Backbone of each chain as ProteinMPNN parsed JSONL, in Angstrom:
{"seq_chain_A": "XXXXXXXXXXXXXXXXXXXXXXXXXXXXXXXXXXXXXXXXXXXXXXXXXXXXXXXXXXXXXXXXXXXXXXXXXXXXXXXXXXXXXXXXXXXXXXXXXXXXXXXXXXXXXX", "coords_chain_A": {"N_chain_A": [[18.366, 112.968, 164.762], [18.955, 114.676, 167.24], [16.88, 115.653, 170.503], [18.438, 117.25, 172.083], [20.658, 120.143, 171.108], [23.53, 121.083, 170.319], [26.911, 123.477, 169.066], [28.446, 122.584, 166.279], [31.635, 122.573, 166.604], [34.217, 123.566, 168.789], [37.031, 126.16, 169.285], [40.397, 127.117, 171.284], [42.874, 128.813, 172.126], [46.337, 127.904, 173.191], [46.056, 127.116, 177.209], [43.309, 129.467, 177.356], [39.724, 129.698, 177.534], [37.553, 127.894, 176.845], [33.503, 127.911, 176.058], [31.291, 125.583, 176.203], [27.583, 125.539, 174.423], [24.336, 123.438, 175.225], [21.336, 123.227, 174.19], [18.332, 122.587, 174.997], [14.902, 121.38, 176.067], [11.985, 122.033, 177.837], [11.011, 119.333, 178.418], [13.342, 117.912, 178.811], [16.146, 118.822, 179.863], [14.886, 121.115, 181.138], [14.344, 120.109, 183.277], [15.31, 117.592, 184.25], [18.34, 116.315, 185.902], [21.581, 117.588, 184.09], [23.637, 115.929, 182.321], [27.166, 115.963, 181.579], [29.215, 114.383, 179.217], [33.2, 113.607, 178.242], [35.008, 111.95, 175.254], [38.088, 111.234, 174.073], [39.902, 110.94, 171.216], [38.942, 107.981, 169.369], [38.549, 106.715, 171.827], [36.366, 105.312, 175.047], [33.609, 106.986, 176.153], [33.748, 109.311, 179.182], [32.865, 110.192, 182.294], [32.274, 113.586, 182.74], [30.945, 115.401, 184.154], [27.927, 115.696, 186.417], [24.68, 115.383, 187.468], [24.523, 118.567, 186.361], [26.495, 120.009, 187.829], [28.166, 119.156, 189.094], [31.727, 117.464, 189.515], [32.686, 114.592, 189.08], [35.287, 112.607, 191.101], [38.867, 112.926, 190.646], [38.022, 114.39, 188.833], [39.199, 117.594, 186.861], [38.805, 120.775, 188.779], [38.974, 122.497, 186.499], [37.142, 121.929, 184.295], [33.994, 122.739, 184.558], [29.779, 122.675, 185.19], [27.451, 124.123, 184.008], [23.706, 125.203, 184.468], [20.467, 126.781, 182.971], [17.565, 127.357, 183.015], [16.256, 126.048, 180.173], [19.143, 125.587, 178.745], [21.956, 124.114, 178.735], [25.921, 124.054, 179.986], [28.797, 123.824, 179.444], [32.044, 124.082, 180.708], [35.341, 124.895, 179.93], [38.847, 125.626, 181.302], [42.126, 127.559, 181.273], [42.989, 126.169, 178.676], [43.801, 122.549, 177.787], [46.382, 120.669, 175.299], [45.753, 118.222, 175.636], [42.842, 118.4, 175.586], [41.74, 118.396, 173.532], [38.652, 116.761, 172.393], [36.105, 115.296, 171.924], [32.989, 116.445, 173.274], [29.966, 115.798, 174.716], [26.762, 116.747, 175.673], [24.136, 115.227, 178.002], [20.696, 113.936, 179.496], [17.803, 112.938, 180.749], [14.807, 112.78, 178.553], [12.125, 113.513, 179.394], [9.088, 113.214, 178.427], [9.799, 111.575, 176.454], [10.513, 109.033, 177.799], [12.786, 108.491, 177.869], [16.235, 108.053, 177.676], [19.017, 110.897, 176.216], [21.396, 112.149, 174.23], [23.33, 115.236, 173.373], [24.254, 116.342, 170.514], [26.618, 116.832, 169.963], [29.862, 118.078, 170.375], [33.288, 119.188, 169.088], [35.997, 120.113, 170.444], [38.937, 121.922, 169.342], [42.148, 122.74, 170.067], [43.888, 125.57, 169.736]], "CA_chain_A": [[17.973, 113.927, 165.189], [19.412, 114.765, 168.789], [16.325, 116.847, 170.888], [19.704, 118.322, 172.155], [21.54, 120.746, 170.048], [25.382, 121.329, 170.654], [27.566, 123.86, 168.239], [29.673, 121.283, 165.698], [33.077, 122.993, 167.188], [34.832, 125.768, 169.503], [38.395, 126.4, 169.619], [40.761, 128.117, 172.028], [44.604, 128.813, 172.167], [46.125, 126.356, 175.106], [45.622, 128.977, 178.301], [42.184, 130.053, 177.379], [38.771, 129.62, 177.705], [36.084, 127.386, 176.001], [32.352, 127.105, 176.451], [30.137, 124.324, 174.7], [25.913, 125.098, 175.17], [23.3, 122.07, 175.502], [19.65, 123.352, 173.982], [17.506, 121.561, 175.127], [13.446, 121.879, 176.444], [11.386, 121.969, 179.149], [11.257, 117.784, 178.761], [14.535, 117.485, 179.045], [17.399, 120.115, 180.708], [14.37, 122.528, 181.769], [13.093, 119.654, 184.039], [16.346, 116.79, 184.656], [20.466, 116.768, 185.703], [22.697, 117.063, 182.862], [25.768, 115.471, 182.854], [28.264, 115.69, 180.166], [30.825, 112.922, 179.063], [34.087, 113.788, 176.914], [35.248, 111.394, 174.263], [38.918, 111.831, 173.252], [40.14, 110.437, 170.244], [39.485, 106.641, 169.921], [38.585, 105.936, 173.491], [35.299, 104.887, 175.422], [33.187, 107.879, 176.498], [34.218, 109.453, 180.386], [31.783, 111.153, 182.552], [33.363, 114.553, 183.49], [29.907, 116.499, 185.238], [26.874, 115.54, 186.711], [23.896, 116.527, 188.205], [24.247, 119.639, 185.978], [27.217, 121.227, 187.792], [29.034, 118.655, 190.284], [32.241, 116.391, 188.729], [33.29, 112.993, 189.856], [36.325, 112.833, 191.837], [39.647, 113.065, 189.433], [37.999, 115.977, 187.451], [40.259, 118.611, 187.683], [38.196, 121.628, 188.946], [38.912, 123.169, 185.147], [35.858, 121.858, 184.136], [32.47, 123.386, 185.297], [28.924, 123.367, 184.72], [26.039, 124.872, 185.054], [22.394, 125.394, 183.641], [19.446, 127.946, 183.387], [15.894, 127.252, 182.122], [16.222, 124.952, 179.322], [19.767, 124.86, 178.418], [22.733, 123.776, 180.205], [26.546, 125.228, 179.544], [30.275, 123.325, 180.319], [33.321, 125.214, 180.653], [37.166, 124.726, 179.794], [39.256, 126.67, 181.854], [43.345, 126.769, 181.278], [42.767, 124.983, 177.788], [45.203, 121.996, 177.179], [46.043, 119.98, 174.161], [45.105, 117.036, 176.333], [41.569, 118.315, 175.893], [41.104, 117.924, 172.424], [37.986, 115.36, 172.456], [34.525, 115.706, 171.524], [31.753, 116.707, 174.49], [28.527, 115.51, 174.61], [25.457, 116.649, 177.248], [22.899, 114.222, 177.921], [19.746, 114.209, 180.34], [16.726, 112.332, 180.299], [13.698, 112.962, 178.581], [10.03, 112.591, 180.235], [8.236, 113.153, 177.373], [10.189, 110.224, 175.472], [10.987, 107.816, 178.474], [14.085, 108.223, 177.046], [18.008, 109.512, 177.879], [19.104, 111.445, 175.366], [22.566, 112.908, 174.228], [23.423, 115.715, 172.765], [24.838, 116.096, 168.598], [28.415, 116.781, 170.152], [30.933, 119.103, 170.069], [34.687, 118.785, 168.76], [36.856, 120.878, 171.011], [40.029, 121.956, 168.783], [42.932, 123.497, 170.334], [44.765, 126.069, 168.494]], "C_chain_A": [[17.625, 114.246, 166.275], [17.895, 115.977, 168.539], [17.392, 117.305, 171.301], [20.547, 119.066, 171.201], [23.128, 121.556, 171.332], [25.602, 121.954, 169.641], [28.7, 122.548, 167.919], [31.549, 121.292, 166.959], [32.937, 123.908, 167.705], [36.227, 125.314, 169.386], [39.148, 127.489, 170.158], [42.193, 127.995, 171.57], [44.743, 128.153, 173.366], [46.539, 127.834, 176.201], [44.102, 129.566, 178.168], [41.378, 128.986, 177.302], [37.848, 128.589, 176.753], [34.55, 127.058, 177.624], [31.478, 126.746, 175.406], [28.47, 124.572, 175.469], [25.525, 123.851, 174.258], [21.973, 122.927, 175.705], [18.766, 122.45, 174.113], [15.777, 122.001, 175.209], [13.063, 121.669, 177.654], [11.505, 120.013, 179.984], [12.433, 117.204, 179.001], [15.338, 118.057, 180.018], [16.567, 120.708, 181.577], [13.636, 121.434, 183.189], [14.167, 118.306, 185.171], [17.633, 117.023, 184.538], [20.78, 116.297, 184.472], [23.702, 116.735, 183.318], [26.406, 115.568, 181.468], [29.563, 114.998, 180.156], [31.999, 113.927, 177.879], [34.91, 112.183, 175.995], [36.456, 111.786, 173.366], [38.974, 110.563, 172.449], [40.293, 108.546, 169.897], [39.446, 106.094, 171.068], [36.604, 105.936, 173.115], [34.782, 106.567, 175.892], [33.462, 108.068, 178.003], [33.324, 110.705, 181.041], [32.31, 112.42, 183.557], [32.008, 116.046, 184.247], [28.615, 115.576, 185.387], [25.842, 116.178, 187.445], [24.098, 118.119, 188.104], [26.353, 120.511, 186.506], [28.231, 120.196, 188.853], [29.856, 117.527, 189.091], [32.422, 115.341, 189.698], [34.653, 113.251, 190.416], [37.58, 112.735, 190.576], [39.594, 114.087, 188.361], [38.153, 116.642, 187.518], [38.886, 119.523, 187.431], [38.336, 123.06, 187.373], [37.736, 123.014, 184.779], [35.448, 122.009, 184.905], [31.337, 123.099, 184.485], [28.55, 123.71, 184.926], [24.948, 124.978, 184.601], [21.471, 126.403, 184.549], [18.164, 127.802, 181.944], [16.104, 125.956, 180.909], [17.766, 124.776, 178.462], [21.329, 125.198, 179.519], [24.511, 124.227, 179.563], [27.897, 124.281, 180.497], [31.254, 124.161, 179.474], [34.312, 124.555, 181.167], [38.004, 125.889, 180.399], [41.092, 126.244, 181.46], [43.624, 125.457, 180.069], [44.325, 124.36, 177.504], [45.288, 121.467, 176.091], [45.246, 118.474, 174.452], [43.466, 117.189, 175.725], [40.719, 118.125, 174.985], [40.151, 116.576, 172.419], [36.375, 116.224, 171.969], [33.569, 115.388, 173.048], [30.445, 116.757, 174.009], [27.605, 115.923, 176.337], [24.626, 115.528, 177.069], [22.177, 114.343, 179.219], [18.701, 113.279, 180.138], [15.815, 112.991, 180.18], [12.37, 112.611, 178.779], [9.246, 112.694, 179.422], [8.731, 111.807, 176.468], [10.546, 108.713, 176.374], [12.3, 107.583, 177.807], [15.835, 108.82, 177.755], [18.356, 109.706, 176.468], [20.618, 112.731, 175.207], [22.237, 113.926, 173.386], [24.018, 115.665, 171.296], [26.462, 116.264, 169.081], [28.925, 118.378, 169.47], [32.372, 118.771, 169.61], [35.101, 119.9, 169.566], [38.635, 121.077, 170.468], [40.416, 123.01, 169.942], [43.841, 123.913, 169.622], [46.545, 125.682, 168.72]], "O_chain_A": [[16.447, 114.257, 166.633], [17.608, 116.693, 167.579], [17.502, 118.323, 170.618], [21.192, 118.358, 170.428], [23.401, 122.12, 172.391], [24.852, 121.579, 168.74], [29.41, 121.867, 168.658], [32.178, 120.484, 167.643], [32.149, 124.843, 167.564], [36.506, 124.115, 169.397], [38.893, 128.643, 169.814], [42.582, 127.169, 170.744], [43.931, 127.864, 174.245], [47.032, 128.95, 176.036], [43.777, 130.24, 179.145], [41.703, 127.813, 177.118], [37.608, 129.101, 175.659], [34.428, 126.623, 178.769], [31.085, 127.218, 174.34], [28.103, 124.105, 176.547], [25.984, 123.399, 173.209], [21.52, 123.291, 176.79], [18.512, 121.577, 173.284], [15.38, 122.895, 174.461], [13.783, 121.139, 178.5], [11.798, 119.564, 181.092], [12.525, 116.037, 179.383], [15.122, 117.669, 181.166], [16.999, 120.968, 182.7], [12.709, 121.798, 183.913], [13.957, 118.089, 186.364], [18.186, 117.63, 183.62], [20.521, 115.243, 183.89], [24.436, 117.019, 184.265], [25.915, 115.158, 180.416], [30.577, 115.054, 180.851], [31.651, 114.698, 176.984], [35.36, 111.396, 176.829], [36.323, 112.396, 172.305], [38.421, 109.494, 172.706], [41.325, 107.899, 170.075], [40.143, 105.135, 171.402], [35.884, 106.197, 172.151], [35.702, 107.382, 175.958], [33.478, 106.949, 178.516], [33.121, 111.81, 180.538], [32.645, 112.324, 184.737], [32.237, 117.188, 184.646], [28.329, 114.775, 184.497], [25.968, 117.279, 187.981], [23.982, 118.896, 189.052], [27.105, 121.202, 185.82], [29.153, 120.816, 189.382], [29.284, 116.924, 188.183], [32.288, 115.373, 190.922], [35.135, 114.327, 190.065], [37.131, 112.439, 189.469], [40.376, 114.51, 187.509], [37.424, 117.182, 188.351], [38.087, 119.369, 186.507], [37.868, 124.199, 187.369], [37.043, 124.026, 184.89], [35.892, 121.721, 186.016], [31.476, 123.155, 183.263], [28.634, 124.105, 186.088], [25.291, 124.602, 183.48], [21.452, 126.75, 185.73], [18.018, 128.01, 180.74], [15.985, 124.809, 181.339], [17.765, 123.942, 177.557], [21.633, 125.962, 180.436], [24.407, 124.83, 178.495], [27.972, 124.109, 181.714], [31.32, 124.642, 178.343], [34.421, 123.912, 182.211], [37.829, 127.036, 179.988], [41.462, 125.074, 181.356], [44.138, 124.351, 180.237], [45.393, 124.902, 177.219], [44.234, 121.608, 175.47], [44.452, 117.848, 173.749], [42.876, 116.153, 175.417], [39.527, 117.835, 175.087], [40.672, 115.461, 172.437], [35.93, 117.36, 171.802], [33.531, 114.338, 173.689], [29.933, 117.497, 173.169], [27.757, 115.566, 177.505], [24.483, 114.968, 175.982], [22.835, 114.813, 180.147], [18.81, 112.727, 179.043], [15.505, 113.794, 181.06], [11.713, 111.641, 178.401], [8.27, 112.019, 179.748], [7.9, 111.132, 175.86], [10.774, 107.616, 175.863], [12.694, 106.532, 177.303], [16.21, 109.918, 178.166], [18.077, 108.873, 175.606], [20.793, 113.776, 175.834], [21.22, 113.881, 172.695], [24.27, 114.495, 171.005], [27.375, 115.752, 168.433], [28.589, 119.231, 168.648], [32.574, 117.607, 169.957], [34.396, 120.881, 169.328], [39.52, 120.482, 171.083], [39.682, 123.784, 170.557], [44.582, 123.201, 168.945], [47.361, 125.999, 167.854]]}, "seq_chain_B": "XXXXXXXXXXXXXXXXXXXXXXXXXXXXXXXXXXXXXXXXXXXXXXXXXXXXXXXXXXXXXXXXXXXXXXXXXXXXXXXXXXXXXXXXXXXXXXXXXXXXXXXXXXXXXXXXXXXXXXX", "coords_chain_B": {"N_chain_B": [[38.299, 98.519, 190.827], [36.585, 99.849, 189.369], [35.309, 98.005, 186.38], [34.537, 97.469, 183.229], [33.321, 94.864, 180.419], [32.605, 94.308, 177.714], [31.167, 91.899, 175.158], [31.195, 89.967, 172.394], [30.79, 91.177, 169.866], [30.894, 91.516, 166.196], [30.279, 90.277, 162.912], [27.18, 90.406, 161.524], [24.447, 89.393, 159.242], [21.726, 91.733, 157.766], [18.798, 91.229, 159.053], [19.665, 89.312, 161.232], [20.818, 87.864, 164.067], [22.591, 89.177, 167.262], [23.545, 88.299, 170.438], [24.864, 90.216, 172.947], [27.388, 90.87, 175.493], [28.158, 92.143, 178.663], [30.725, 92.155, 181.198], [30.784, 92.535, 184.711], [32.95, 94.242, 187.304], [34.19, 95.278, 190.508], [32.305, 96.381, 191.665], [29.46, 96.19, 193.724], [27.123, 94.802, 192.319], [24.464, 94.328, 191.72], [23.28, 96.651, 192.82], [22.864, 98.695, 191.13], [21.401, 100.208, 188.034], [21.878, 99.681, 184.89], [23.073, 100.272, 181.448], [22.946, 100.615, 178.076], [25.097, 102.1, 175.547], [25.388, 103.196, 171.962], [27.559, 103.827, 169.534], [27.195, 104.95, 165.873], [29.836, 104.689, 163.118], [31.594, 107.063, 162.817], [29.982, 109.222, 163.732], [27.685, 110.392, 167.265], [27.092, 110.099, 170.062], [24.972, 107.18, 170.875], [21.736, 106.761, 172.987], [20.642, 103.565, 174.053], [19.584, 101.794, 175.982], [18.196, 100.782, 178.854], [18.535, 99.135, 181.965], [17.261, 98.766, 185.843], [17.754, 97.876, 188.808], [17.441, 94.935, 189.669], [16.441, 94.074, 187.321], [13.373, 95.098, 187.007], [12.471, 97.134, 186.075], [12.926, 98.5, 182.402], [14.012, 100.174, 180.243], [13.558, 101.857, 176.598], [15.527, 102.262, 173.47], [13.48, 104.381, 170.777], [14.448, 103.68, 168.339], [15.495, 101.003, 168.911], [13.304, 99.563, 170.0], [10.866, 96.372, 170.288], [12.931, 95.472, 168.489], [15.346, 94.833, 170.327], [16.845, 93.558, 173.494], [16.73, 93.925, 177.006], [18.828, 92.566, 179.825], [20.069, 91.079, 182.708], [22.517, 89.174, 184.668], [22.302, 88.787, 187.784], [23.736, 87.056, 189.805], [25.954, 86.552, 188.062], [27.228, 89.276, 187.95], [26.697, 90.543, 184.899], [25.44, 91.572, 182.378], [23.696, 92.006, 179.256], [22.468, 91.921, 175.943], [19.951, 91.733, 174.354], [19.63, 91.258, 170.197], [17.496, 91.517, 167.696], [16.128, 90.901, 164.397], [18.224, 92.97, 162.566], [19.589, 95.746, 161.335], [21.274, 97.444, 158.767], [21.479, 100.118, 159.337], [21.721, 99.535, 162.404], [24.751, 99.101, 162.439], [27.298, 100.155, 164.716], [29.987, 100.895, 167.472], [29.319, 99.57, 170.341], [28.187, 99.975, 173.421], [28.575, 99.597, 176.963], [27.667, 100.19, 180.153], [27.583, 101.849, 183.475], [25.002, 102.907, 185.726], [24.846, 105.805, 187.773], [24.458, 106.578, 190.791], [22.752, 108.328, 191.943], [21.266, 109.203, 190.014], [20.03, 109.983, 185.936], [22.591, 108.609, 184.586], [25.462, 108.276, 182.862], [28.458, 107.09, 184.857], [30.463, 104.886, 184.659], [32.359, 103.545, 181.449], [32.784, 100.643, 179.572], [35.068, 99.142, 176.931], [33.622, 99.122, 174.384], [31.935, 97.7, 171.611], [32.334, 96.258, 168.215], [29.823, 96.039, 166.111], [28.806, 94.899, 163.291], [26.745, 95.214, 160.958], [26.101, 93.777, 157.756], [25.882, 92.18, 154.405]], "CA_chain_B": [[37.986, 99.596, 190.576], [35.109, 99.42, 188.583], [35.474, 97.233, 185.253], [33.185, 96.921, 182.365], [34.524, 94.293, 179.403], [31.642, 93.884, 176.612], [31.801, 91.014, 174.16], [29.735, 89.569, 171.743], [30.496, 91.812, 168.3], [31.165, 91.016, 164.872], [29.765, 90.873, 161.702], [26.067, 89.627, 160.889], [23.829, 89.428, 158.232], [20.797, 91.994, 157.763], [17.69, 90.263, 159.366], [19.748, 88.138, 161.816], [21.065, 88.404, 165.726], [23.261, 88.861, 167.736], [23.758, 88.705, 171.854], [25.974, 91.185, 173.082], [27.901, 90.556, 177.201], [28.669, 92.832, 179.298], [30.988, 91.26, 182.685], [31.579, 93.765, 185.823], [33.335, 93.859, 188.711], [34.781, 96.081, 191.37], [31.356, 96.928, 192.58], [27.858, 95.597, 193.794], [26.319, 94.955, 190.474], [23.145, 94.285, 192.05], [23.073, 97.614, 193.326], [22.798, 99.37, 189.551], [21.027, 100.065, 186.954], [22.919, 99.35, 183.792], [23.179, 100.952, 180.549], [23.726, 100.449, 176.462], [24.62, 103.538, 174.41], [25.901, 102.912, 171.103], [28.155, 104.621, 168.383], [27.696, 104.619, 164.858], [31.074, 105.196, 162.574], [31.621, 108.926, 163.062], [28.452, 109.611, 164.458], [27.247, 110.763, 167.632], [26.733, 108.712, 171.038], [22.899, 107.306, 170.821], [21.312, 106.019, 174.431], [19.724, 102.46, 173.33], [18.762, 100.981, 177.05], [18.282, 100.757, 180.574], [17.889, 97.84, 183.291], [17.499, 98.823, 186.399], [18.822, 97.016, 189.187], [17.209, 94.006, 189.754], [15.496, 93.558, 186.124], [12.358, 95.578, 187.189], [12.449, 97.944, 184.742], [13.892, 98.239, 181.567], [13.75, 101.134, 179.094], [14.38, 101.375, 174.873], [15.113, 103.964, 172.905], [12.104, 103.756, 170.145], [15.03, 103.19, 167.165], [15.055, 99.427, 168.963], [11.955, 98.884, 170.69], [10.477, 95.685, 170.017], [14.144, 94.301, 168.66], [16.636, 94.884, 171.226], [16.161, 93.0, 175.003], [18.371, 94.544, 177.796], [18.768, 91.419, 180.675], [20.972, 91.203, 183.749], [22.546, 88.277, 185.653], [22.909, 89.522, 188.981], [24.558, 86.359, 190.245], [26.978, 86.538, 187.421], [27.736, 90.199, 187.49], [26.958, 90.407, 183.405], [24.244, 92.374, 181.503], [23.597, 91.279, 178.272], [21.811, 92.827, 174.897], [19.314, 90.885, 172.483], [19.495, 91.993, 168.973], [17.437, 90.229, 165.983], [16.191, 91.772, 163.094], [19.402, 93.596, 163.059], [19.53, 96.297, 160.399], [22.449, 98.085, 158.548], [21.705, 101.258, 160.373], [22.881, 99.281, 163.765], [26.549, 99.574, 162.89], [27.907, 100.871, 165.716], [30.15, 100.317, 168.456], [28.376, 99.014, 171.486], [29.773, 100.454, 174.8], [28.514, 99.047, 178.015], [27.921, 101.745, 181.018], [27.162, 102.295, 185.036], [24.004, 104.192, 185.439], [25.195, 106.418, 188.42], [23.742, 105.99, 192.09], [22.328, 109.41, 192.27], [20.369, 109.765, 188.765], [20.339, 109.546, 185.119], [23.583, 109.511, 184.039], [26.487, 107.077, 182.893], [29.493, 107.079, 185.212], [31.528, 104.092, 183.745], [32.125, 103.19, 180.575], [33.028, 99.631, 178.864], [35.42, 100.094, 175.997], [32.964, 98.711, 173.574], [32.189, 95.927, 171.184], [31.959, 97.092, 167.148], [28.571, 95.324, 165.577], [28.492, 95.218, 161.657], [25.045, 94.852, 160.167], [26.062, 94.04, 156.426], [25.203, 91.292, 153.53]], "C_chain_B": [[36.964, 98.803, 189.845], [36.144, 98.915, 187.081], [34.025, 96.462, 184.635], [33.69, 95.906, 181.321], [33.206, 93.657, 178.958], [32.806, 92.952, 175.5], [30.758, 90.552, 173.557], [29.564, 89.921, 170.271], [30.892, 91.25, 167.417], [30.195, 91.32, 164.15], [28.182, 90.224, 161.683], [25.063, 90.421, 159.701], [22.378, 90.574, 158.411], [19.348, 90.84, 158.223], [18.353, 89.853, 160.675], [19.911, 88.538, 163.166], [22.005, 88.347, 166.276], [23.261, 88.8, 169.462], [25.206, 89.754, 172.112], [26.075, 90.717, 175.323], [28.413, 91.415, 177.242], [28.943, 92.703, 180.88], [31.459, 92.901, 183.328], [32.254, 93.254, 187.017], [34.281, 94.867, 189.347], [33.81, 97.017, 191.899], [30.167, 96.05, 192.741], [27.272, 95.503, 192.799], [24.99, 95.043, 191.032], [22.693, 95.446, 192.759], [22.93, 99.04, 192.009], [22.11, 99.031, 188.663], [22.363, 100.139, 185.664], [22.185, 100.023, 182.593], [23.707, 100.632, 179.04], [23.972, 101.236, 175.867], [25.868, 102.204, 173.388], [27.028, 103.873, 170.106], [27.867, 104.318, 166.727], [29.073, 105.257, 164.059], [30.928, 106.546, 162.106], [30.973, 109.669, 163.1], [28.266, 110.099, 166.292], [26.8, 109.694, 168.638], [25.091, 108.677, 171.057], [22.53, 106.325, 172.204], [20.642, 105.069, 173.515], [19.116, 101.537, 174.456], [19.192, 101.001, 178.251], [17.854, 99.549, 181.103], [17.784, 98.329, 184.504], [18.128, 97.341, 187.547], [18.327, 95.585, 189.407], [15.804, 93.552, 189.432], [13.873, 94.355, 186.058], [11.688, 96.478, 186.03], [13.376, 98.029, 183.662], [13.219, 99.564, 180.436], [14.97, 100.867, 177.64], [14.184, 102.791, 174.747], [14.306, 103.186, 171.554], [12.865, 103.12, 168.824], [15.213, 101.833, 167.471], [14.38, 99.025, 169.558], [11.085, 98.227, 169.958], [11.325, 94.869, 169.512], [15.26, 94.183, 169.252], [15.541, 94.312, 172.791], [17.213, 93.401, 175.599], [17.608, 92.961, 178.752], [19.577, 91.641, 181.675], [21.435, 89.368, 184.213], [22.905, 88.664, 187.215], [24.367, 88.656, 189.686], [25.907, 85.818, 190.147], [27.568, 87.478, 186.995], [27.829, 90.389, 186.494], [25.582, 90.979, 183.061], [24.434, 92.136, 179.953], [22.533, 91.839, 177.544], [21.353, 91.795, 173.782], [19.119, 91.278, 172.035], [19.017, 91.568, 168.083], [16.713, 91.168, 165.396], [17.08, 92.776, 163.104], [19.591, 93.984, 161.658], [20.515, 97.388, 159.841], [22.965, 99.623, 159.341], [21.883, 101.032, 162.187], [24.346, 99.255, 164.053], [26.606, 100.215, 163.847], [29.196, 99.676, 166.696], [29.1, 100.747, 169.982], [28.54, 99.609, 173.278], [28.295, 99.751, 176.008], [28.538, 99.84, 179.743], [27.212, 101.539, 182.39], [26.311, 102.297, 185.163], [24.643, 104.6, 187.111], [24.386, 106.26, 189.804], [22.801, 106.809, 192.451], [21.216, 109.848, 191.268], [20.982, 109.359, 187.202], [21.778, 110.227, 184.311], [24.657, 108.331, 183.464], [27.953, 107.078, 183.528], [31.039, 106.398, 185.262], [31.093, 103.386, 183.06], [33.22, 101.424, 180.517], [33.893, 100.502, 177.554], [34.986, 99.686, 174.638], [33.327, 97.721, 173.177], [31.538, 96.436, 169.479], [30.76, 95.465, 166.59], [28.411, 95.595, 164.479], [27.467, 94.559, 161.548], [25.687, 94.82, 158.745], [25.826, 92.752, 156.008], [26.756, 91.167, 152.645]], "O_chain_B": [[36.657, 97.613, 189.77], [37.278, 99.299, 186.798], [33.15, 95.669, 184.986], [34.905, 96.093, 181.261], [32.698, 92.711, 179.561], [33.99, 92.988, 175.162], [29.6, 90.632, 173.967], [28.731, 89.423, 169.514], [31.414, 90.181, 167.733], [29.372, 92.213, 164.353], [28.333, 89.042, 161.992], [24.985, 91.614, 159.408], [21.768, 90.226, 159.422], [19.1, 89.791, 157.628], [17.526, 90.028, 161.571], [19.245, 89.495, 163.56], [22.666, 87.359, 165.959], [22.634, 89.821, 169.745], [26.253, 89.857, 171.473], [25.177, 90.419, 176.11], [29.127, 91.834, 176.33], [28.095, 92.933, 181.742], [32.054, 93.873, 182.862], [32.147, 92.156, 187.563], [35.192, 95.287, 188.634], [34.085, 98.094, 192.428], [29.923, 95.202, 191.882], [26.81, 96.568, 192.39], [24.369, 96.05, 190.69], [21.64, 95.293, 193.378], [22.927, 100.235, 192.307], [21.997, 97.858, 188.307], [23.497, 100.61, 185.742], [20.988, 100.306, 182.625], [24.907, 100.404, 178.889], [22.972, 101.535, 175.214], [26.574, 101.23, 173.65], [26.9, 105.039, 170.479], [28.425, 103.297, 166.325], [29.381, 106.393, 164.419], [30.248, 106.978, 161.175], [31.126, 110.792, 162.62], [29.456, 110.099, 166.607], [26.267, 108.637, 168.299], [24.259, 109.576, 171.178], [23.075, 105.231, 172.352], [20.142, 105.427, 172.449], [18.311, 100.656, 174.156], [20.339, 101.197, 178.651], [16.844, 98.98, 180.688], [18.973, 98.647, 184.55], [18.676, 96.282, 187.239], [19.315, 94.876, 189.213], [14.82, 93.117, 190.031], [13.215, 94.168, 185.034], [10.652, 96.392, 185.372], [14.545, 97.691, 183.847], [12.063, 99.659, 180.026], [16.069, 100.345, 177.455], [13.545, 103.745, 175.191], [14.361, 101.99, 171.266], [12.287, 102.239, 168.188], [15.152, 101.127, 166.465], [14.622, 97.868, 169.902], [10.445, 98.82, 169.09], [11.119, 93.667, 169.679], [16.166, 93.487, 168.795], [14.359, 94.469, 173.098], [18.359, 93.375, 175.15], [16.512, 92.428, 178.577], [19.99, 92.795, 181.556], [20.622, 88.461, 184.032], [24.091, 88.767, 187.527], [25.472, 89.11, 189.982], [26.67, 85.219, 190.905], [28.332, 87.36, 186.037], [29.019, 90.576, 186.243], [24.633, 90.605, 183.751], [25.603, 92.108, 179.569], [21.598, 92.291, 178.205], [21.929, 91.265, 172.832], [18.326, 92.143, 172.406], [19.809, 91.063, 167.288], [16.663, 92.292, 165.896], [16.679, 93.711, 163.796], [19.74, 93.136, 160.779], [20.569, 98.376, 160.573], [24.045, 100.076, 159.72], [22.086, 101.912, 163.022], [24.993, 99.323, 165.098], [25.753, 101.101, 163.888], [29.33, 98.452, 166.7], [28.494, 101.733, 170.401], [29.407, 99.161, 174.028], [27.159, 99.539, 175.583], [29.608, 99.919, 180.345], [26.12, 100.976, 182.311], [25.994, 101.258, 184.583], [24.943, 103.591, 187.75], [23.399, 105.551, 189.606], [21.931, 106.379, 193.208], [20.372, 110.692, 191.571], [22.001, 108.687, 187.046], [22.072, 111.308, 183.801], [24.337, 107.239, 183.932], [28.817, 107.066, 182.651], [32.14, 106.832, 185.602], [30.098, 102.679, 183.22], [34.151, 101.174, 181.283], [33.748, 101.665, 177.178], [35.787, 99.825, 173.713], [34.216, 96.953, 173.544], [30.412, 96.932, 169.43], [30.979, 94.261, 166.726], [27.801, 96.653, 164.32], [27.278, 93.426, 161.99], [25.899, 95.97, 158.359], [25.549, 91.952, 156.902], [26.842, 90.452, 151.647]]}, "name": "protein", "num_of_chains": 2, "seq": "XXXXXXXXXXXXXXXXXXXXXXXXXXXXXXXXXXXXXXXXXXXXXXXXXXXXXXXXXXXXXXXXXXXXXXXXXXXXXXXXXXXXXXXXXXXXXXXXXXXXXXXXXXXXXXXXXXXXXXXXXXXXXXXXXXXXXXXXXXXXXXXXXXXXXXXXXXXXXXXXXXXXXXXXXXXXXXXXXXXXXXXXXXXXXXXXXXXXXXXXXXXXXXXXXXXXXXXXXXXXXXXXXXXXX"}
């Protein structure tokens, strides 16, 4: 049972935008940076966003991250078929002294 | 380029033990925290453990505390996960990952190694 809640799935047509929410609490998102990971089918996860909104080199600016209070959001614009994947948020939980991942969201390109 | 290669997975009986290894290259290993993350078949990601750069600090998920031990050998650029008293619910792909230089996030991941606990 994850302490970070994400919608199970989101979908949109190619070229459109999707947003994925990640809801937590003051012990995790509210007081720690959030990161986002993309997991393409059959592959290892890949870092997309760190420290709430920063992109590692090589990650296109179609991917963006934001945070407000105890919730974080991943945005994907100009949706492509190659974006079909599972997406996870993650952050440190101060109360648990543990890193926690969100429940995961499957993105489908219609 | 950063590379992380896990090994040591396999089939083990409940109550048994297994030691996973992760060989790192392409960066100054001793400068980074390292982590293990697992993913049960068809399920989401679950963080397992962290170890600090010179092994001063270790952290564990409650689900593995007291059964799993993380360690590292900076001379051999390797991190390990000793898993004891294995249970069916430990069945998963285990990923080794490098922890980011500026905070709690995993910036590079290995390809994973499958651990199956079954009689």
